[in-house]
Structures are given as structure tokens and as C-alpha cells.
N, C-alpha and C positions, 0 to 999 in steps of 0.2 A: 556738656554742666559737669561733670564729675573734674574736670578741668578747674571750672570754678572754685569748686569746694576744698581741690588740694592745695591751692593758692594761697585764699580765703583762711585754712586751716596754719599755713605759715604768718600770715600776719598777727592772726590771734596768738599766737603762739611768742611772735617778737612781742606783741603787745604786753604779752604775761611777766614777759622777760625785765621789759621796763618797769613793770611794777615792782616784779621780786628784787630789781637792783632799786629802786625808790625805796619800798619798804626797808631795804639793809642801811641807807643813809640812813632814815629819820628814828632808827632803833641805834643807832649809833652815834648821834649828835652828839650827847654828852660823852663819848669816848675820846679820850686823853692821844691828840695825834692824828685822829681817822681823817682821812682826804676820801672825798664824797666820788661815789665811781658813776660814770655813765656810758652805756652801752651804744655801740656804733652799729647799725646796719649796713647789709649792702644787698643789691639786687641777684636773685638767681640768675640761672640760665636765661634765654630767650629762649622760642619754640621760632623759627625763619618759616614764613611762610616765603618771601619775596623779600632776597635780599637787595638793599639799598646797591644801586648802582648796574643790576643786570635788567640785560637787554628784555625791553618790552617788544619790541621788530627789530630787524634787520638794521635797521639805523639811529633806533631810540634806546633810551634806558631809562629804567626808572628813576625817578627824583628822589625817592621817599621809598621804604620799606615796608614789610607785614611782617610782623614782630611780636608775637604776642609772651608778655611777660610770666614767670613762674612761682612770683613771688618774692619774698624775703628771708634773709638769716639774718642772726647777731652775728657779728664777722670779732667783735671784742669788746671786751667791757675797759674802760681805761681808767684811771685813778686820776681825778684832777688835782693838783699838787702845785695849790697855792697854799700862801701861808694863812697857818688858822692863829687865832686871838691870843694872846700871850697872857695869861690870867693867872696874876699876883697870888701865889699862896702861904708865903710868914714860912711856910718849911726848908728849910736851909738844903733839904736832901734832892729835892725839884729842881728838875733841870728842862730849858724848853732851849728848843733849837730856833736864831732868830735867821731865815734863811738858808741856805740848800746845807744840805747832809742827815746824815743817820749816825746814831748811837750802835754800837756794838756790844751784842748779846754772846756770851759763850750758855749753847746749850749742854742738857747735862752729856750728851754721846761726844760734844766734843765740838761738833757742831757750831758755827759763826752764822747768827744772825742778827737782824737791823730792826732798827723799831725808832719811832716820833715819840714813842711815852718816854718822855723823862722822871714820871713819878718811880724814883730809887728810895732803896730803905738801906740800912744794916743787918747785916747778918749776925749769927753770934760771934764771929772771928773780925768782928767789926769791917768787914768787905765790902763795898758798895754795891751793891745786886739792885735785880729790879724784883716787881711785887709780887712775882710766881716765884723767887727767890734765883732766880741765873743771875750768872755772874756777870758786872760790865766788864768792858775790853778798853785799854788794859786794864788787869786789877792793879785796883786804889783799895787801901787799908787804912781806916783812918782808926786813930790809938782814943782807945775805952777810956783815957781819962783825960780828952783833949775840951776842952771848955767851950772853941768855937770851931766852925766848919769855914772858910770862904772859897768859894770858886771862880774867878776870873773870868771874864767874856771869852780869853783866848782859850778856857779849858785847866788855867793850873788849879790845882788843889794844895790850899794850907789849911794847919789848924796852928791854936792856940793851946799849947799845953799851962798845967797851973805851976808857977811861980816866974813866967818867961812875959815878957813884953812884948817879943817878940814870933809873927809869925814864922811855923815852918814847914815848905813844900812838902809832901807827900806823895803828890803825881799828877797827872794831868790829863784830864779829859781829849779820848781821839774822836773825829769824826770819821765816817766814809760817805764816800763818796761813788755814782755811778756812771758810767756812759748815758747809759738810757735806763733812769731809773724807771720806767714805766714796765722796766721787765722784770720786774723784781715778781716773788713771786708771794702771795701774800698765806700765810702758817696759820693763823686765828692768834688771839692772844696779844694784837699789837706788833706782832714780829713778822720781817719778811727774808726771803731765803733769796740768795742771786743764781741767778740762771744768765744762761749762754747769751740771751738775749740780752739782758742788764749791764754783763760785760764783768768782769771783775773788779773787786771793791778798790779803790784808792786812799788809801788814808791822810790822814794828817791832822796838825793841830787846829782848831776853830781858828778863825779868820784868817787863814792862809788857804791860797789856792782857788781861790772860789767857795770855799766852806764858809756855813754861816757862824754866827758867834753862838756862845753859851749865856743863858740867864739864870743865873741861881735866882731860887725861891718863885721860880714862874713855871707854869704849864702851858703846852699848846692845847690848846681847844680845837674841835674840832672843826674841818671847814666848811659843813655843810650848812647850805643854803635854804632853812627851813620854807619861807615864803618862795621860790624857785621851787623849791623839790612837789610843795602843794598844786603848783600850776602844772608841773609835769606830772601828777599824778593823772589832775585833772584831766589833761590832752589825751595819757595811754589808756583812761578809763573812755572816752568817748572815743577814741579810736579801736576798744575794742568792743563797746556796743554796738557802731556801725558795721562792724565784723562781721558782730551775730545776728544782724536786720539783712546782712547782705546772705548769708549762709540762708537765715530762713525765706529768703526770696528765690533761691536757685531751687531749696526746698521746695515749695509751693509751684515753681515752673516743671519741676523733674513728678509732681502730684499730678500736674493738669495734663502733662504728656501720657502721663500714667492713664490716668483716667478716658481721653482719647484714645488711645490704640486699645483698652478695654472696648471703647464703644462702637470702633467700628466695626 
């Protein structure tokens, strides 16, 4: 009986992880560039009573085995890397990646991190930065007297200065790609760090080597499917309820056995 309780406990923990993941997805439904997450589950080791193919007699074998599962575990939580909807903002410093790739961001400690959040601004020196003030790489500075800023789909940044009828290029946005973007480590603040699993970043201009294009005055919305998340939440809740019912049934059986033993 204790085996059953131990097994169902792993199922309850898995259902709770599912609910936690759904809660995180729904809480980030309006987060720029957020990618929904999905937990993946694996069975735990089995207890072998009879191994399939073992001899039942000297001339015959068991066609199937006697194996009892010990529950489930969370193997990983994967990001769903589908494209989010591009929403027009009218802000010339807002950028959205249409396709694969990440913007590069330099942290105060010199570490390079990566993001799909293109809600950029200018700091006091005219440098392009994130909403948290971190520098966008490569460093691009917009002159304080620029009358307009134009960012092409290939990442080219041009400005128009007073008294000039032509635009001058001041830099180019570079994107980074990874062999395994699922291996990026989330840091919070819409930032990710590369790992040995993701591989090293391969940088290049937008629209080159499989990288996506850059859309000015747009932001990428979260790709969370609210309706599907609600369905998953109901499913996880039902699984948790069934688990508690199994635990209650096992508890009743244990009470019955205890009472029977006491009356013997």
C-alpha cells in the first residue's frame, strides 16, 4: 500500500508542476517576446517481478512480464519557439524579429545575453539600450539632433540630421542564432544566457544565414495560447483531483486493514 502512496505522490507533484508552468505562461501573456513553456514527463524505474522472455518452464518463456511502475518525473520544461504576433506600436525604437534570432544585450558585468524583447530606448548619451538600461550590441549611438531614425529589415540604422535631405547610416543591428535555442538558460527580465547545450552564438545581419528580419515600430507579442492554456489547466486539475482520490482510497484500505488486524 505504501508503494501506491509513493507512486501517486509523484503524479501529484507532476500535476503541480504542470499547474505552475501554466500559471507562469498565463502571467506572461502580455510579456514582449515571451515563449510559452511546456513540461515533459518521463516514467520512473519499474520494479520487475517477472522479466518478459524469462523461462516459465524448461521449454517455455513468459510472453509478457510482471512490471510495476513507480511513478512519473518531470524530465524538462521546454520553450515553444513559435513566432508571436507582431504588434504595431508607432515607436521607431521598437523592434520585432520576424523569424529566428535574438538581439544581443551586454550586461553590466560584461556578459552577453540574448532577448526577443525589442522595446529599446536611448540613454543619456544616445546609445540604444533595453528598458532596463542594458546596452544593445553592437553599440549604436543616435545623434541627439537626429530628426528621424530609420531601421531597415536588414538591421541597417540610419538617421536624418537637420539641414540634410539624405539619411546617414550610424550602425547595423546584429542578431544571434543557436544550434539548440532550447538550451538557452532563462535569466529573467526577458533575457537568456548561452550554455553548453545551446552552443555558442552565431551572429550576423538580419535576413542572412537563416536569421529573421527586423521590423521597425513593431513588438513581438507573447505566443501564449490562452484558450489552450485554460484547457491544459483543467486537464492538470482533473489529474490532481484523481490523484487525491486514489490517495484517499489507499488510506481507506490501510484503515480497514488496521482495524481488521486490531480485531483479530
